[in-house]
N, C-alpha and C positions, 0 to 999 in steps of 0.2 A: 560564608565566601564560598562562591561557585570556583572550583578549579576548573581550568580551561584544559581539556586534554589536546595534545598536539596531534595534527594531522600527520600519517604518515604516507607520503606520496608514492612507496613503494607497494602499498598493499592493492593487490590485484586477485581475481578468483583464481584459486589452484587450478592446475591442468586436471581434466577429468580422469578418475580411475574407477574401476569397478568398486560397488559398494561390498565390503568384506562379508564372508559368510559368519555365521554364528549369532547369537543373541543380539549383540550390536547392529550387525547387520540387517536382522529382521527389524529392529528399531527404526533404524535409518530408512529403510523401505517403506515401512508403515508412515513414516513422517512425511516422506516425499510423496505418497499417495493421497496423505491428507490434505498438503498444501495444494496438490493440483486438482484434485477431485473432491473440495470440501466438502459442498454441499451431498454429494452421492455418498461419500464416506460417514459423515456426522451432521445429516438431516435434521437432527434433533437440537442441533447447537446453530443452524443457520436460518435464517429468515428469509432470505431473498434469493438464494440459488447459486450464488457466487462461489467462487474459489479465491484462495489467498492468492494464486498467480495471475487473477484477473488484472491485479495491479503491480505486484512484484513478478515482473516479467521475467522468462526465461528461466523457469523453475527457481526464481529468486536470485538469480546470478548477474542479472543485467545491470551493468553501470548506468546510472541515471533513472532505474526505474525502482528506486526504494530496494536494492539489493540486500541481500541478508549475509553477505560475505563479510566476517569480521564483526557483526553485530553482536553476538553471543559474548565475545570478550569485553563489550563496552559496559555490560550488567554485572551487579547492580548500578544504576544511574540515577542520578537527581533528575525529575522531569519537570519543568515549570508547569506543564498543563494539568498535572495531578498535583502539584506541590509537595511531592514526597519522594522519598528514594525508591524506585520500584525494581523489581527483578524482571527477567526476560518473560517469566511465566505471566505476570501482569501484563506487560507489553504485547504478548500474544493475545490475552484475553481482552485487552483493549480493541484489538482488531474484529475480534470475535462479535464484540457489542456493538462496536460503531459501525465498521465496514460492512460486517454480516449482517446486521440488525438481529444478532441471535443473542445467545446466552453463553456465558464463560464455561471453559473446561475446568474439570478438576484440576487445582494447581500441580497436583502431586501424583495425578492418574498416568496411565500408562500413553494416553494419547497425547497429553502434554509432553511428555517425555520424550515420545517418539518425533513430534515436531521439533523440540530442542534438540535431538539428536541430529536430524537432518540439517539444522542450520549450523551445528558444529561440523558436521561432515563436510559442508562446502566451504567451510573457514578453515580447515586444517592448515597449519603452517602460519597463520595470520597472527602476529603478536596481540596478547590482551592489551586492552587499556591503549591501545592507537586508533583514533578515529579514521575508519576508512574514508578516502576522498570520494567514494562513489556511493556512501551511505545517502539515504533518502533521495531528493530529487536535485538536479542542476538548478538552482536558483537564477533567474533572469535579473541580471544586475541593474538595470534600469527599468523598470515597469513603466509601461506606458499605460495611460488613461485608456481604457477598455471601451468599445463600441458595441453595445450587447445587441442591437439591430443588426450590425454587420455580422456579428456573431452567429445569429440565426440564419441568415444568409449561407456564412461559411459551412454551419452545420449541414445544411441539406445538400451542399455541394462537396463536402469531403468526408462527412460521419455517417450519414443517415443510411448509406448502403450496408454499412456493417451493424451499426447501433440502433437501426430502425427509424424512421421517419418522426417518430413521436418518443423517442429515447428508450423503446421497450426493448432493445437487443434482440439478437437472434438465438432462438433455442430449438434447433431442430430434435425432435424426439423427446422434448422437455428438459434437457441441459443445455445451457449456454455455451454455444460457440462464440460469440460476442456478447459482453455482458451489456445490461440495461444503464444508461447514463443518468436516467431520472425515472420518477414513478414508483409506486409501491414494493417493486422489486429490486430497487436499487440500492445503495449506500445511503447512510443517513446524513443529517445534516450536523452530526458531530463528528463526522471522519474526516481525516485530513485531506482527503480529495472534494472535500465540500468547501474547500478555503482556497480563495482566488489565486493567491500567489503560488500555492501549491500544484493546483489544478492547471495553472498555466503552463508552469515548469514541466508536469507531466507530459502534457499535451505537445509543446514545444519541441521536445528531444525523443517523443515516441510514436506520435501519431502524425499522420495516419500509420497504421501497423505496417511495419515494413519501408517505411518512408520518413522515419523521424529524422528532425533536423530541417526539414523541407519548409515548415511552415516559419513565418516571421514572427519576432517576438509580439508585434502588434496583434497578427491575427490569431496567436495563441491566447493572449488575453481577451479577445473578442470572444473567441470560442468558449472559454473557460467563464468568462462572466456571463456567457448566456446558458451553458448548461448547469452550472452551479445553483442558478435561482429557479430552475424549474422545481415543481412539487417533488418532495421527497420525503422518506420517514423521519419522524422528529426523534432526536436522542434527547430523551428528557433530562437526564444527568448532565447535559452540557452547561446549564447553567452554574455548575459548581466548578467548571475548569477555571483554570488560574486562580486558586483560592489565595495565592500570595503576591498575586500582581503580575504583571508583565503580559497581559493579553495582547497577542498582535493585533495589528489594524484590520487584518482580513478575516479574523475568527468570527464564526457566525453567532 
């Protein structure tokens, strides 16, 4: 039996406060550095040059952009994609392998502890076991039928100036200012943003950057359907996803 955890409408990101001094503060600062400068900090674990905050916007605190606020208190958690109860460390490593096209961190290592410490810091005061309303992405309630050709036109008009005409991103000095949307340096086809509903929701509420909410549901689906179907790295283990059933209709 799956136990549904209630959503707490009062959960919001705590007001910013200085990171404390001492060993815990050192770990939190290290975790913040890792999530905001992931490739530069852990190049041996990142295969595409991305940062965790390429998707988890505003250092993981932005509502509607896969905020981490309150997420540590949800784990351990049963996840249908893996078909088992996962720890927060396993969830973080999923992103390193799928979204970063990289390799997992040592679950018991200092880098993983630092990432979890940072997530805990931005979640202080949030009650454990209550699903934050801003977790993940704000789904579009009535998904329209996407028009991929129109999505290509919209990409050229709305997205190419930041993400490149061929989805290659912009990387002055070799570090990404705007991440690639497809190609060998983008996320894999096993990542959450390779799924239509997830990608459309991210676009709807967060893109173009600084203008989130200006695109319509239809435009968001058209764009998402276009860019998720471009060439990107293959995540070989995706064939093992949803081993107990329940595969979503937009799963790759």
